[in-house]
ZASE-294233 format. One line per 4 residues: number of its first residue (from 1); for each residue x, y, z of N, C-alpha, C. Coordinates in nm, 3 decimals. Example, Ala and Ser with C-alpha at 12.3 -4.5 7.8 and 13.67 -1.06 7.14 Angstrom:
// ZASE-294233
1	1.319 -0.569 0.780 1.230 -0.450 0.780 1.320 -0.330 0.780 | 1.285 -0.225 0.708 1.367 -0.106 0.714 1.290 0.003 0.787 $
//
This chain:
// ZASE-294233
1	-4.812 -4.653 -1.674 -4.759 -4.517 -1.663 -4.766 -4.473 -1.516 | -4.653 -4.423 -1.464 -4.648 -4.378 -1.326 -4.718 -4.244 -1.312 | -4.744 -4.203 -1.186 -4.807 -4.073 -1.163 -4.721 -3.960 -1.217 | -4.588 -3.972 -1.198 -4.497 -3.867 -1.247 -4.500 -3.860 -1.399 $
5	-4.502 -3.976 -1.465 -4.508 -3.978 -1.610 -4.639 -3.920 -1.660 | -4.749 -3.951 -1.588 -4.879 -3.898 -1.626 -4.880 -3.746 -1.616 | -4.825 -3.693 -1.507 -4.822 -3.549 -1.488 -4.742 -3.478 -1.596 | -4.637 -3.544 -1.647 -4.554 -3.484 -1.751 -4.622 -3.492 -1.888 $
9	-4.709 -3.590 -1.908 -4.767 -3.612 -2.040 -4.898 -3.538 -2.061 | -4.962 -3.494 -1.953 -5.088 -3.422 -1.965 -5.085 -3.298 -1.876 | -5.172 -3.205 -1.907 -5.186 -3.083 -1.827 -5.304 -3.101 -1.732 | -5.281 -3.106 -1.601 -5.393 -3.122 -1.509 -5.472 -2.993 -1.493 $
13	-5.603 -3.006 -1.496 -5.694 -2.894 -1.470 -5.788 -2.937 -1.359 | -5.773 -2.876 -1.244 -5.860 -2.905 -1.130 -5.971 -2.801 -1.127 | -6.094 -2.847 -1.136 -6.209 -2.758 -1.134 -6.272 -2.763 -0.995 | -6.258 -2.656 -0.922 -6.318 -2.646 -0.789 -6.458 -2.590 -0.808 $
17	-6.560 -2.669 -0.770 -6.697 -2.628 -0.800 -6.794 -2.688 -0.702 | -6.918 -2.641 -0.710 -7.027 -2.695 -0.630 -7.145 -2.720 -0.723 | -7.209 -2.836 -0.709 -7.316 -2.872 -0.802 -7.443 -2.790 -0.781 | -7.449 -2.708 -0.677 -7.564 -2.620 -0.660 -7.537 -2.480 -0.717 $
21	-7.424 -2.464 -0.784 -7.384 -2.334 -0.837 -7.410 -2.329 -0.988 | -7.504 -2.245 -1.034 -7.532 -2.239 -1.178 -7.413 -2.190 -1.259 | -7.332 -2.101 -1.202 -7.216 -2.052 -1.275 -7.113 -2.162 -1.295 | -7.113 -2.262 -1.206 -7.023 -2.376 -1.225 -7.067 -2.460 -1.345 $
25	-7.197 -2.473 -1.364 -7.248 -2.544 -1.482 -7.213 -2.467 -1.609 | -7.231 -2.337 -1.605 -7.192 -2.253 -1.719 -7.041 -2.265 -1.742 | -6.965 -2.262 -1.633 -6.819 -2.277 -1.644 -6.779 -2.410 -1.705 | -6.853 -2.515 -1.673 -6.824 -2.646 -1.731 -6.843 -2.643 -1.882 $
29	-6.950 -2.580 -1.928 -6.974 -2.568 -2.071 -6.861 -2.487 -2.137 | -6.820 -2.380 -2.073 -6.714 -2.297 -2.131 -6.580 -2.369 -2.131 | -6.556 -2.449 -2.029 -6.434 -2.529 -2.028 -6.434 -2.628 -2.144 | -6.548 -2.693 -2.167 -6.557 -2.787 -2.279 -6.525 -2.717 -2.411 $
33	-6.577 -2.596 -2.430 -6.547 -2.519 -2.551 -6.400 -2.481 -2.558 | -6.343 -2.448 -2.442 -6.201 -2.412 -2.438 -6.114 -2.531 -2.476 | -6.151 -2.648 -2.431 -6.073 -2.767 -2.462 -6.079 -2.800 -2.611 | -6.190 -2.766 -2.675 -6.199 -2.783 -2.821 -6.107 -2.684 -2.891 $
37	-6.101 -2.563 -2.839 -6.015 -2.461 -2.899 -5.867 -2.494 -2.879 | -5.835 -2.563 -2.771 -5.697 -2.601 -2.741 -5.684 -2.754 -2.749 | -5.740 -2.809 -2.856 -5.750 -2.955 -2.868 -5.614 -3.024 -2.879 | -5.510 -2.949 -2.913 -5.377 -3.010 -2.925 -5.308 -3.024 -2.790 $
41	-5.368 -2.972 -2.685 -5.310 -2.983 -2.551 -5.377 -3.101 -2.478 | -5.299 -3.202 -2.440 -5.357 -3.315 -2.366 -5.383 -3.273 -2.221 | -5.505 -3.293 -2.174 -5.541 -3.247 -2.040 -5.601 -3.361 -1.958 | -5.595 -3.343 -1.829 -5.664 -3.431 -1.735 -5.749 -3.341 -1.645 $
45	-5.881 -3.350 -1.660 -5.971 -3.268 -1.582 -6.012 -3.344 -1.456 | -5.995 -3.280 -1.342 -6.032 -3.340 -1.215 -6.126 -3.245 -1.143 | -6.233 -3.300 -1.085 -6.333 -3.219 -1.017 -6.309 -3.220 -0.868 | -6.296 -3.100 -0.811 -6.266 -3.085 -0.669 -6.385 -3.020 -0.597 $
49	-6.408 -3.058 -0.471 -6.528 -3.012 -0.401 -6.518 -2.872 -0.343 | -6.633 -2.809 -0.333 -6.648 -2.682 -0.264 -6.795 -2.674 -0.223 | -6.822 -2.617 -0.108 -6.960 -2.599 -0.067 -6.990 -2.450 -0.049 | -7.083 -2.402 -0.128 -7.124 -2.263 -0.114 -7.190 -2.238 0.020 $
53	-7.255 -2.340 0.075 -7.318 -2.325 0.205 -7.319 -2.460 0.276 | -7.217 -2.484 0.355 -7.207 -2.610 0.430 -7.301 -2.612 0.550 | -7.366 -2.498 0.580 -7.455 -2.493 0.695 -7.596 -2.542 0.662 | -7.623 -2.566 0.535 -7.754 -2.617 0.498 -7.778 -2.753 0.565 $
57	-7.897 -2.779 0.614 -7.925 -2.908 0.677 -7.924 -3.019 0.573 | -7.909 -3.145 0.615 -7.905 -3.256 0.519 -8.026 -3.260 0.427 | -8.142 -3.218 0.477 -8.263 -3.220 0.394 -8.277 -3.096 0.307 | -8.183 -3.001 0.316 -8.187 -2.880 0.237 -8.292 -2.782 0.286 $
61	-8.313 -2.676 0.207 -8.414 -2.574 0.237 -8.491 -2.540 0.110 | -8.610 -2.489 0.128 -8.689 -2.445 0.013 -8.604 -2.352 -0.074 | -8.598 -2.383 -0.203 -8.504 -2.314 -0.292 -8.532 -2.164 -0.300 | -8.658 -2.129 -0.321 -8.694 -1.988 -0.334 -8.669 -1.914 -0.203 $
65	-8.716 -1.971 -0.094 -8.701 -1.903 0.035 -8.554 -1.889 0.073 | -8.477 -1.991 0.044 -8.334 -1.986 0.076 -8.267 -1.867 0.008 | -8.296 -1.848 -0.120 -8.231 -1.739 -0.193 -8.286 -1.602 -0.155 | -8.413 -1.595 -0.122 -8.466 -1.467 -0.075 -8.403 -1.428 0.059 $
69	-8.385 -1.526 0.146 -8.317 -1.500 0.274 -8.172 -1.460 0.252 | -8.108 -1.524 0.155 -7.966 -1.499 0.130 -7.942 -1.363 0.066 | -8.027 -1.326 -0.031 -8.003 -1.204 -0.108 -8.090 -1.086 -0.066 | -8.186 -1.109 0.022 -8.256 -0.998 0.084 -8.392 -0.962 0.031 $
73	-8.425 -1.002 -0.092 -8.556 -0.966 -0.146 -8.588 -1.052 -0.266 | -8.719 -1.065 -0.293 -8.763 -1.140 -0.410 -8.717 -1.070 -0.538 | -8.716 -0.938 -0.538 -8.676 -0.863 -0.656 -8.529 -0.889 -0.692 | -8.445 -0.892 -0.590 -8.303 -0.917 -0.617 -8.281 -1.059 -0.666 $
77	-8.355 -1.154 -0.609 -8.345 -1.292 -0.654 -8.387 -1.303 -0.801 | -8.496 -1.236 -0.838 -8.544 -1.241 -0.976 -8.441 -1.182 -1.072 | -8.376 -1.073 -1.030 -8.275 -1.011 -1.115 -8.155 -1.103 -1.134 | -8.112 -1.167 -1.025 -7.998 -1.259 -1.034 -8.033 -1.380 -1.119 $
81	-8.156 -1.430 -1.103 -8.200 -1.544 -1.183 -8.205 -1.510 -1.332 | -8.251 -1.391 -1.362 -8.258 -1.350 -1.502 -8.119 -1.345 -1.564 | -8.024 -1.295 -1.487 -7.887 -1.285 -1.537 -7.827 -1.423 -1.563 | -7.843 -1.514 -1.467 -7.784 -1.647 -1.483 -7.857 -1.726 -1.591 $
85	-7.988 -1.704 -1.604 -8.064 -1.773 -1.708 -8.017 -1.730 -1.846 | -7.994 -1.601 -1.863 -7.946 -1.549 -1.991 -7.807 -1.604 -2.023 | -7.719 -1.606 -1.922 -7.584 -1.659 -1.943 -7.589 -1.807 -1.976 | -7.677 -1.881 -1.910 -7.691 -2.022 -1.938 -7.742 -2.048 -2.079 $
89	-7.839 -1.969 -2.120 -7.896 -1.986 -2.254 -7.789 -1.967 -2.362 | -7.698 -1.876 -2.337 -7.590 -1.852 -2.434 -7.498 -1.973 -2.448 | -7.499 -2.060 -2.347 -7.417 -2.182 -2.351 -7.500 -2.305 -2.382 | -7.625 -2.284 -2.426 -7.711 -2.395 -2.461 -7.780 -2.461 -2.344 $
93	-7.787 -2.390 -2.231 -7.848 -2.446 -2.110 -7.982 -2.376 -2.084 | -8.086 -2.455 -2.071 -8.220 -2.401 -2.043 -8.253 -2.425 -1.897 | -8.204 -2.335 -1.812 -8.224 -2.352 -1.668 -8.372 -2.352 -1.632 | -8.408 -2.445 -1.546 -8.545 -2.454 -1.493 -8.539 -2.422 -1.343 $
97	-8.503 -2.301 -1.311 -8.480 -2.265 -1.171 -8.607 -2.272 -1.088 | -8.721 -2.243 -1.147 -8.846 -2.247 -1.072 -8.887 -2.390 -1.037 | -8.827 -2.488 -1.103 -8.863 -2.628 -1.078 -8.779 -2.691 -0.967 | -8.675 -2.621 -0.922 -8.587 -2.678 -0.820 -8.656 -2.672 -0.684 $
101	-8.674 -2.785 -0.617 -8.747 -2.785 -0.490 -8.665 -2.735 -0.372 | -8.537 -2.774 -0.368 -8.458 -2.745 -0.249 -8.317 -2.699 -0.285 | -8.268 -2.608 -0.202 -8.125 -2.579 -0.204 -8.060 -2.687 -0.118 | -7.976 -2.771 -0.177 -7.927 -2.888 -0.103 -7.796 -2.863 -0.030 $
105	-7.775 -2.938 0.076 -7.640 -2.955 0.127 -7.572 -3.053 0.031 | -7.464 -3.012 -0.031 -7.407 -3.091 -0.141 -7.295 -3.186 -0.098 | -7.280 -3.208 0.031 -7.172 -3.294 0.078 -7.183 -3.435 0.018 | -7.302 -3.491 0.017 -7.317 -3.626 -0.039 -7.289 -3.629 -0.188 $
109	-7.330 -3.526 -0.259 -7.301 -3.519 -0.403 -7.150 -3.517 -0.426 | -7.079 -3.444 -0.341 -6.934 -3.438 -0.356 -6.868 -3.571 -0.321 | -6.924 -3.642 -0.225 -6.871 -3.776 -0.196 -6.887 -3.866 -0.318 | -7.002 -3.860 -0.381 -7.028 -3.941 -0.499 -6.930 -3.907 -0.611 $
113	-6.906 -3.778 -0.631 -6.811 -3.734 -0.734 -6.671 -3.787 -0.701 | -6.635 -3.787 -0.575 -6.505 -3.840 -0.533 -6.493 -3.988 -0.570 | -6.599 -4.063 -0.543 -6.596 -4.207 -0.573 -6.594 -4.234 -0.723 | -6.641 -4.139 -0.801 -6.641 -4.157 -0.946 -6.501 -4.142 -1.006 $
117	-6.410 -4.081 -0.933 -6.275 -4.057 -0.984 -6.201 -4.181 -1.026 | -6.186 -4.280 -0.938 -6.108 -4.400 -0.973 -6.165 -4.480 -1.090 | -6.294 -4.466 -1.120 -6.353 -4.541 -1.232 -6.367 -4.456 -1.357 | -6.309 -4.335 -1.354 -6.308 -4.250 -1.472 -6.442 -4.192 -1.509 $
121	-6.531 -4.177 -1.411 -6.668 -4.131 -1.440 -6.698 -3.992 -1.386 | -6.596 -3.922 -1.340 -6.621 -3.792 -1.276 -6.690 -3.694 -1.368 | -6.636 -3.674 -1.486 -6.691 -3.571 -1.574 -6.835 -3.603 -1.613 | -6.860 -3.728 -1.641 -6.996 -3.770 -1.678 -7.092 -3.750 -1.561 $
125	-7.048 -3.785 -1.441 -7.134 -3.772 -1.324 -7.161 -3.625 -1.292 | -7.059 -3.542 -1.297 -7.078 -3.399 -1.270 -7.178 -3.340 -1.369 | -7.162 -3.374 -1.496 -7.256 -3.325 -1.598 -7.398 -3.369 -1.566 | -7.414 -3.493 -1.526 -7.548 -3.545 -1.497 -7.607 -3.478 -1.374 $
129	-7.528 -3.459 -1.270 -7.581 -3.395 -1.149 -7.622 -3.251 -1.178 | -7.540 -3.178 -1.253 -7.578 -3.043 -1.293 -7.711 -3.045 -1.370 | -7.720 -3.136 -1.466 -7.839 -3.143 -1.551 -7.963 -3.179 -1.470 | -7.949 -3.277 -1.382 -8.063 -3.317 -1.300 -8.113 -3.200 -1.216 $
133	-8.021 -3.126 -1.159 -8.058 -3.019 -1.068 -8.113 -2.897 -1.142 | -8.039 -2.849 -1.240 -8.074 -2.721 -1.303 -8.169 -2.734 -1.421 | -8.172 -2.849 -1.486 -8.256 -2.864 -1.605 -8.382 -2.945 -1.578 | -8.378 -3.028 -1.472 -8.492 -3.114 -1.443 -8.553 -3.090 -1.305 $
137	-8.488 -3.010 -1.223 -8.541 -2.982 -1.090 -8.535 -3.099 -0.995 | -8.435 -3.185 -1.009 -8.421 -3.301 -0.921 -8.376 -3.258 -0.782 | -8.409 -3.339 -0.684 -8.375 -3.311 -0.545 -8.244 -3.382 -0.511 | -8.135 -3.308 -0.503 -8.005 -3.368 -0.476 -7.983 -3.400 -0.329 $
141	-8.084 -3.379 -0.245 -8.076 -3.426 -0.107 -8.123 -3.571 -0.096 | -8.178 -3.625 -0.203 -8.235 -3.760 -0.205 -8.128 -3.860 -0.246 | -8.091 -3.950 -0.155 -7.988 -4.050 -0.186 -8.027 -4.136 -0.306 | -8.156 -4.159 -0.323 -8.201 -4.240 -0.437 -8.170 -4.171 -0.568 $
145	-8.185 -4.039 -0.573 -8.152 -3.962 -0.693 -8.002 -3.971 -0.721 | -7.921 -3.958 -0.617 -7.776 -3.966 -0.633 -7.735 -4.105 -0.679 | -7.796 -4.208 -0.622 -7.761 -4.346 -0.659 -7.801 -4.377 -0.803 | -7.914 -4.324 -0.847 -7.956 -4.343 -0.986 -7.856 -4.275 -1.080 $
149	-7.807 -4.159 -1.040 -7.706 -4.090 -1.120 -7.579 -4.173 -1.127 | -7.540 -4.230 -1.015 -7.422 -4.317 -1.013 -7.440 -4.434 -1.108 | -7.557 -4.494 -1.105 -7.588 -4.608 -1.190 -7.579 -4.569 -1.338 | -7.629 -4.452 -1.372 -7.626 -4.406 -1.510 -7.485 -4.380 -1.560 $
153	-7.392 -4.365 -1.467 -7.252 -4.337 -1.503 -7.163 -4.460 -1.488 | -7.226 -4.577 -1.475 -7.150 -4.701 -1.471 -7.101 -4.741 -1.335 | -7.149 -4.675 -1.231 -7.113 -4.711 -1.095 -7.222 -4.802 -1.038 | -7.189 -4.871 -0.930 -7.284 -4.965 -0.872 -7.386 -4.890 -0.787 $
157	-7.511 -4.896 -0.827 -7.617 -4.824 -0.758 -7.630 -4.868 -0.613 | -7.635 -4.999 -0.590 -7.652 -5.050 -0.454 -7.535 -5.011 -0.366 | -7.415 -5.014 -0.424 -7.296 -4.976 -0.347 -7.299 -4.827 -0.314 | -7.346 -4.747 -0.407 -7.357 -4.603 -0.381 -7.454 -4.577 -0.266 $
161	-7.568 -4.644 -0.268 -7.666 -4.628 -0.159 -7.607 -4.672 -0.026 | -7.533 -4.782 -0.030 -7.471 -4.833 0.092 -7.372 -4.733 0.150 | -7.288 -4.675 0.064 -7.187 -4.580 0.110 -7.249 -4.447 0.153 | -7.351 -4.403 0.082 -7.415 -4.276 0.117 -7.479 -4.283 0.256 $
165	-7.515 -4.402 0.300 -7.577 -4.419 0.432 -7.473 -4.418 0.545 | -7.344 -4.411 0.507 -7.237 -4.406 0.606 -7.171 -4.269 0.603 | -7.065 -4.255 0.682 -6.987 -4.131 0.678 -6.858 -4.147 0.599 | -6.856 -4.247 0.510 -6.738 -4.273 0.427 -6.698 -4.149 0.349 $
169	-6.574 -4.104 0.368 -6.512 -3.993 0.295 -6.573 -3.857 0.324 | -6.656 -3.847 0.427 -6.705 -3.715 0.468 -6.586 -3.626 0.507 | -6.500 -3.681 0.591 -6.383 -3.603 0.636 -6.290 -3.571 0.521 | -6.273 -3.665 0.427 -6.184 -3.641 0.314 -6.234 -3.526 0.227 $
173	-6.365 -3.523 0.202 -6.423 -3.414 0.122 -6.408 -3.282 0.196 | -6.437 -3.281 0.324 -6.425 -3.158 0.402 -6.280 -3.109 0.406 | -6.186 -3.203 0.410 -6.045 -3.166 0.408 -6.008 -3.102 0.274 | -6.057 -3.160 0.164 -6.030 -3.103 0.032 -6.085 -2.961 0.022 $
177	-6.203 -2.939 0.078 -6.262 -2.804 0.076 -6.177 -2.708 0.158 | -6.131 -2.754 0.274 -6.047 -2.670 0.359 -5.916 -2.636 0.289 | -5.860 -2.730 0.218 -5.736 -2.705 0.142 -5.760 -2.597 0.037 | -5.871 -2.607 -0.034 -5.903 -2.506 -0.135 -5.915 -2.368 -0.070 $
181	-5.980 -2.362 0.044 -5.996 -2.234 0.113 -5.862 -2.178 0.159 | -5.773 -2.265 0.204 -5.639 -2.219 0.246 -5.559 -2.169 0.126 | -5.591 -2.220 0.009 -5.525 -2.173 -0.115 -5.580 -2.037 -0.158 | -5.683 -1.989 -0.088 -5.742 -1.860 -0.122 -5.863 -1.870 -0.212 $
185	-5.910 -1.992 -0.237 -6.029 -2.010 -0.321 -6.152 -1.986 -0.235 | -6.227 -1.883 -0.268 -6.349 -1.852 -0.192 -6.470 -1.831 -0.282 | -6.454 -1.857 -0.411 -6.567 -1.851 -0.503 -6.547 -1.956 -0.611 | -6.658 -1.999 -0.669 -6.650 -2.104 -0.770 -6.735 -2.064 -0.891 $
189	-6.697 -2.118 -1.008 -6.588 -2.213 -1.029 -6.451 -2.146 -1.026 | -6.352 -2.224 -0.986 -6.213 -2.183 -0.998 -6.140 -2.296 -1.070 | -6.068 -2.260 -1.175 -5.994 -2.358 -1.255 -5.845 -2.346 -1.218 | -5.791 -2.451 -1.159 -5.650 -2.453 -1.122 -5.577 -2.532 -1.229 $
193	-5.493 -2.464 -1.305 -5.426 -2.523 -1.422 -5.281 -2.552 -1.389 | -5.241 -2.677 -1.414 -5.103 -2.722 -1.394 -5.058 -2.706 -1.249 | -5.152 -2.712 -1.158 -5.123 -2.701 -1.014 -5.061 -2.566 -0.977 | -5.072 -2.468 -1.068 -5.002 -2.340 -1.044 -5.088 -2.218 -1.068 $
197	-5.172 -2.221 -1.169 -5.243 -2.100 -1.211 -5.393 -2.115 -1.188 | -5.452 -2.013 -1.129 -5.596 -2.016 -1.100 -5.669 -1.917 -1.190 | -5.772 -1.966 -1.255 -5.863 -1.882 -1.332 -5.995 -1.883 -1.256 | -6.034 -1.768 -1.205 -6.149 -1.760 -1.115 -6.273 -1.716 -1.191 $
201	-6.383 -1.787 -1.168 -6.510 -1.751 -1.229 -6.535 -1.825 -1.360 | -6.659 -1.816 -1.407 -6.698 -1.881 -1.533 -6.651 -1.797 -1.650 | -6.520 -1.796 -1.670 -6.460 -1.713 -1.774 -6.498 -1.765 -1.912 | -6.490 -1.677 -2.010 -6.521 -1.716 -2.147 -6.424 -1.823 -2.197 $
205	-6.470 -1.901 -2.295 -6.390 -2.012 -2.346 -6.255 -1.965 -2.399 | -6.251 -1.850 -2.465 -6.124 -1.800 -2.519 -6.024 -1.772 -2.408 | -6.071 -1.719 -2.297 -5.983 -1.691 -2.183 -5.926 -1.820 -2.127 | -6.012 -1.919 -2.110 -5.966 -2.048 -2.057 -5.870 -2.116 -2.154 $
209	-5.903 -2.112 -2.283 -5.817 -2.176 -2.383 -5.678 -2.111 -2.384 | -5.675 -1.979 -2.372 -5.546 -1.909 -2.371 -5.464 -1.949 -2.248 | -5.529 -1.959 -2.132 -5.459 -1.998 -2.010 -5.406 -2.141 -2.021 | -5.485 -2.228 -2.081 -5.443 -2.368 -2.100 -5.321 -2.375 -2.191 $
213	-5.326 -2.305 -2.301 -5.214 -2.306 -2.396 -5.086 -2.249 -2.333 | -5.101 -2.138 -2.263 -4.983 -2.075 -2.202 -4.921 -2.166 -2.097 | -5.004 -2.233 -2.017 -4.951 -2.325 -1.916 -4.881 -2.443 -1.982 | -4.937 -2.492 -2.093 -4.877 -2.606 -2.162 -4.744 -2.567 -2.226 $
217	-4.738 -2.448 -2.286 -4.613 -2.401 -2.346 -4.506 -2.384 -2.239 | -4.545 -2.327 -2.127 -4.447 -2.308 -2.018 -4.396 -2.442 -1.968 | -4.486 -2.538 -1.952 -4.444 -2.670 -1.905 -4.351 -2.735 -2.007 | -4.381 -2.723 -2.134 -4.299 -2.783 -2.239 -4.160 -2.721 -2.240 $
221	-4.152 -2.590 -2.223 -4.023 -2.522 -2.223 -3.941 -2.563 -2.102 | -4.004 -2.579 -1.989 -3.933 -2.623 -1.870 -3.878 -2.763 -1.887 | -3.960 -2.851 -1.949 -3.915 -2.988 -1.972 -3.797 -2.992 -2.068 | -3.800 -2.904 -2.170 -3.695 -2.903 -2.272 -3.561 -2.864 -2.214 $
225	-3.562 -2.775 -2.114 -3.436 -2.724 -2.060 -3.401 -2.784 -1.925 | -3.469 -2.891 -1.885 -3.435 -2.959 -1.761 -3.307 -3.039 -1.781 | -3.210 -3.020 -1.692 -3.085 -3.093 -1.699 -3.103 -3.229 -1.635 | -3.077 -3.338 -1.707 -3.093 -3.471 -1.649 -3.007 -3.489 -1.526 $
229	-3.056 -3.564 -1.428 -2.979 -3.586 -1.305 -2.856 -3.669 -1.338 | -2.746 -3.642 -1.266 -2.624 -3.720 -1.281 -2.533 -3.669 -1.391 | -2.569 -3.556 -1.454 -2.483 -3.506 -1.562 -2.404 -3.386 -1.511 $
//
């Protein structure tokens, strides 16, 4: 099947997200529920990179201190954490925010997700990275943690370690992020449906399902009334 045939047979959904964003994890759960609600629509989910803070050093920063510096006070951080914890619990996620050691620079995680694309492991890897970070308190600045995640998703652990030690695809990931920003994406998650419609934020499953169905119906109607070339 050619790329053009693939695009006509499925509805692409590009999820622009960052693995250090709890709302992106919640959004992933809601997208999964939306896809169940719109199960008759064939989709292709692709994960696209975004960095909430590209200025973080490679070794990251203390998680608690980072957020207190960012939001201004311990009280505000606690209030925001309570809100996201409650929202996560509603989606079956038991966030362990106090167990997270560092706010990471997620560039390497995004490189790994990029490499997972050609082997069909993106969704599984994204789920695992979210789970490691938010549910187990794993350190995503540690290449060994990333390589173990790659291994668990059917990728070559040694090859992942080898590539992570280089600058392979650093520029490509940064370019993808810049493209998203030029498109006006400045918060995540953002769901880009059919390369045309953006749903911003961790919207409820019903909202996402409705957007998916409407995009699929519009695409089907356009295909039905397309005049074949040469006629």
